[in-house]
N, C-alpha and C positions, 0 to 999 in steps of 0.2 A: 552222289553220296553226301549225306548230311552229317556233320560232326558238331559236337558241342564246342562253342567258343572257349578260349582259355578263360578260366574263372578261378579266383583265389581258393574257393572251396575244393576244387579238384586236386590241389596240391597240399592240403592240410595233412599234418603228420598222422593224425589218428586214422583217417581214411587210407592213407598210403600203407600204414602198418597192416590194416585189415586186408587190403588187396594183396600185399606181399605174402601174407600168411595163407590166405585161401586160394590165391592164384587169380590173375586177371581174367582167364578164360572161364572161371567158375563164378564170375560175378557180373551183374549188370546194375547200373544206376537206373532206378525206375521212378515213374510217376512224377510228382511235383517238382523234384529237383531238375529233371530234364525239361519239363514244360516251362518252368519259370526261367531257367537259364536261356532257353531259346527266345523267350519273350523279353529278356533283359531285365527281369525282376529279381529282387533279392531272394536268396535261397536260405532257408532256415533248416529244414529237415532233409537229410540225405538218406534215403532208404535204398536198400540193396536186395536183390533177388539172387538165388543160387539154386542149382540142381542138387547140391549137397543136402543130405538130411540133417535135421537139427542136432542130433547127437554128434555127427561128424564135425559140424561147424563148431560146436562147443568144445570138443576135444582139441581141435587144431588151435583155436583161439586161446584156450587155457594154457596149452603148451607154449604159446608165444607170449605168455604173461599178459594177456589182454583179458580184462574182467568181462564176465558174461553173466547176464541175468535172463533166466527163462521166462520172459514176460508173457509170451503166448505160445509156449512150446507145443501145446496140444494142436494148435493150428499152424505150427511150423515157424513161429516167429521167436527170435531171441534178440536181446539188446546187447550190443558190444560197446564197451567203454574203453576207448584207446586214446591216450594222450589228452584226456579230458573231454573228448568228443563222444557223443552217443550216436549210435547208428542202429537202426532196426534192420535185421537180416532175416528174410523170409524164404523158406524153401518153396520152389515152384509148386503150384497147386492146380487142381481142377475140381470143379464142383461135382459132387455126387448127388446131392439132393438139396433143394431150397424150398422154403415155405413162405417167402415174403418178408421174413424177419431175421432169419439166420440161415447159414449154409453148412452142410456137411461136406467136408473136403477130403481129397486124397492127394498125396504127393505125386508130382509129375516130373518129367525130365525134359519137357519141350518148352522153350521160351515162349513160343507163339501160343501154346495151349494155356500157359499162365496168363499171358496178356489178354486172351479172349474172355477171361472171366471178369475183367475190369469193366467199369461202367462206361466211360466216355473215351472216344478215340484219342483225345489229347492227353489222357492219363495212361495210355497204353504204349508209350514211347520208352524204349529201353536203350541205354547207352553203354557201350563197352567201357569197363572201368579204367582202362589205360588209353585206348585210342580215342575215345569219345564218339566213335561211330554210332549213329542212331539207327536202331532197327524199328521199322514202322510197318505193321502188317495190315492196318485198318484205315489208312488215310488220315492219320492224326496230324501229320505235318501240314497237309493241305488245309485241314480244318483249323489248325493253329494259325496259319497264314491268313485265312479268311475270317478269323475270330468267330468260328462257328462251333457250337456245342452240340455234339451228335452222339447218340448211343452207339455202342458197338453192336452190329447185327440188328435184329428186330427189337425195336424200342419197347414194345409191349412185353416181350419176353424178359428183357433185362429188368424192367420195373417189377414184373411178377416175382423175380428172384429176390428182390429187396425193395420194398415199397418206399423206403427212405430216399431212394434214387429220384423220386419225384421232386423232393425239396432240394436235393443236390443239383438237379438239372437247373432249377431256377437260380440257385446260388452261383453256380459256375457260369451261367449265362450272364449274370450281373457282373461277375468279376472279370471274365475273359471274353464274353460275347461282343459282337459288333453291332448290336441293335436288333436285327431281325432274328427271331428264334427259328431253329431248324424245324420245318413244318411237321415232319414225321415224329420227331422226338417230342415236340410240343403237344401234338394231338394225343399221343400216348399218355403223356403226363396228365393232361386234363381228363381223359377218359378214365384213368385209374385213380382219380383223386380220393374217392371214398375208401380206397384201401388204406389210406393213411390212418384210419381209425384203428387198424389192427396193430399199429406200432406202439411201443412203450411211450409214455408221456415224456420220459427223460430223453429219449432219442429225438423226439419232435422238438422239445425245448432246446436241445443242443443245436440242432440245425437251424431252427428259427432264429435263435440269438446270433448265430454266425451271419445269417442274412441281414439282420437288423444292424449288426456291427460294421457292415460295409461302409465305405466312405460316404456314399449317397445311395441308399436303398430305395429311393422313391419310385423310380421307374419299374423296378421288379416287383415291389410291393403292390403297386397299382395293377400290374399285369396279373399277379397272383389273385388279387381280389376280383378282377374281371373274369378270371378263369374258374372261380368258385373254390379256390384252395382255402381261403380264409373262412368260407362258409362251413368248411369241415373242421379247420383247426381253431378258429377264433370267431365263433358266431357272435360274440359280444362286440365286435369291432364297431367303432363309432361311425355314424353316417358321414360325419365331416372330418374323417381321419386325414384326408389330403391336406386340408387347411392347417390342421394341427402339426402334421409332419413338415409342411413347408415352413411354418413359423419356427419350429424347433431347429431345423437345419440352418435356416438363416441366422438364428441366434447363435448356434454353435460356431458358425463361420465368423460371426462378428467378433467373438471373443476368443477365437481359436481353441475351442473346447474339443477334446478328442471324442470320437463317437463312443456311445455307451448303449448297448443293446437294451438294457432295462428301461432307460429313459425313452428310447424310441418306441418300445412296447407300450409304455404309458401313453405316448402320443396317439397310439392307435385305438385306445380305449376311452369310453366315456369317463368323465371325472367323478366316479362313484366308488368310494372305498370298499363297499360290500362286494361290488362286482370285481374289483381288482383282487380282493381276497379269494374270490371264487376262481378266477383265472390262474392266480399263483398256485392255488392248491391243485388244480387240474394239471398244470404243467410240472408239478413236483419241484417247484423252485425251493431253494434253501430257505431257512428261517430268516436269514438276513435279507435275502432278495425279496421275499414275500413282504417283509416289513417296509422295505424301501418302495416297492410298487404301490402298496397301500398308502404310504405317506404321499406319494406323488399324485394319487387320485384325490387327495384333499384340496387340490387347487380349485375345485369347483365349489368350495365352501365360503365364497366371498373374497373380497380384496386381500391380497397378500400383505402382511405386515412388513416393516422394514427388514431387509435381508439379514442383518445381524440379529435382530430379535427372533426372526424365524430360525436362524441357525442355532440360537441358544435353546430353542424349543425342540427342534427336529434334527439338529446336526447339520454340519456344513454341507455334506453331500446332498442331502435332501433339499436344503435351502437353495443351493445352486441350481439343482435340477428343476425345482419348482419354478424358479424365475425363468430358466431357459424355456420351459414349457408354456408359461402363462403370460409373460409380459412382452412388450415391444423391444426393439433393438436398443433404444436409448436406455430403457430400464435395465436391460441385461448388462449393458456396458457399465452402468452405475453400480449395479450389484457386484459385478466382477471386481471393480475397483475397491469396493467396500470390504470384500472378502480376501483380497490379495494380501498375503502375509499375515492374516489375522487368525487367531485361534480363539475358540470359545472360552471366555474367562469363567472363573468360579467366584461366586459371591464371597467377598473377603470378610465374612463374619459367620459365626456359628451360634447355635442356641445357647451355649455356655456364656458367650459374651453378653447376651441379653439377660441371663440370670445374674451375671455379675453386676448388672446395672440395677438390681433390686426387684426384678420380676420373678415371682416364684415359679419354679419348674412346673410345667403343666401345659394345658392347651393354649394358654395365653401366649406362651413363648412361640409356639408354632404359628399362631395367628400373626404375631408381630413379624416373625421371620419371613412369612409369606408376603406380607404387605411391603416389607422393605425390599424384597427381591423384585416384586412387581414394579416398584418405583425405580429401582436400580436399572432394570431392563428398559423401562420407558424413557429413562434419561441417557440411554446408550452406554451403560456400563461405566459410570464414573469411578474415580479412585476410592481408596479406603477412607480418606478423610471425608469425602462426601457421603459415603455409606454410613459413617459414624453419625453424621448430622441427620441422615434419614432415620437411623435407629432412635436417636433422641426425639425426633419429631413424632415417630410412631408411639414411643413410650409415653411421651407427653400427651398424645391423644388418648391413649389408654387411661392414663391417670386422670385426665380431665373427665372422661366418661365415667370413671369410677366415682370421682367426687360428685358429679352430677347425680349419679345413681344413689349415692349415700344421702345427698341433700334431699332428693326426691322422696326417698324412703322416710327420712326424718320428718319432712313436712306432712307426709301421709299419716305418720304415727301421731303427730301432735293434733292433727285434725280429728283423729279417732278418739283422742282423750278429752276433747272439749265436752263440757257438760251440756 
């Protein structure tokens, strides 16, 4: 008999209030909390399953002064907030119909029947809310010990129920697998890869970014590329993506930069802004994400300027990521040092200051302001005293040009008046 080890989350006040209210025999800890506890990993989300119907769950919790939010009540899920902790509680279910994108479910009363509709054996482990005894109907404990990711039952059938499980298979293999992929599960995922086209772009983007945000996604990304997954999802993938990803991860490690999915996605693509725009649009990335991906594609447009100048133009995040993507380790370390504790400054002068120096309001003011800013950036953002000198220099240049123009016009006029 396998039991969950003692863990701080098991005795948290919020969870204990819910267990006391609904009854330990009516609850099981399910999915990731069980899996991760057995693996000795941190637990963040603690999800619960119950044979009680949602209305009964809500009624009992409300009576115990536990806040309830009907987050997915049509599918049997409510969120309980007790002692500041949030827990999803889902009524046991069975699939009535599936179409590869969504499922029609009915409530069930059998724990095993509920577990059978989950994707992988290691996600179908249920633990008693009090004793911690783990119930395992599909060999999940053995697969967990072997670090093996395996679909429950027939892999092709499980993928046909939800095509996103193809990407989940690769992600879970990268996170929890031991290297070799389960042959039957792997073959089914490869065979069904074209079914990914039927999924919404948002679901694909969400799962893809989770893969790329893993500490080191290189092995699984290469496997997916060899399996033809990216030919379906990301046909624009760069031919030399491996070298780009290797350089990026080495640079991230050199400066202890946290993983960022969008930065890793940029490493997979050619450095072409128009192509990045196309990919961002297809994946339905947010406006901010799209702009960032396009900015990172600009690394192919020649040598990068000094990192602070680049940050002034494109923002600190884009400047940092461009250096991580495009330069060597020494350059990345130097850039990180330049950006540490630094914020992008604002030009300490405005158009009104130039007008106050005798330049009439109009295009000439904007021209001087632009020239001063360019010189200020080129000199690495000197202080206000130096900016004032630059303004005087630019105004002096304008005055000199104006005098030369007047003198030239006068000479031309005198020449025309000669008999």
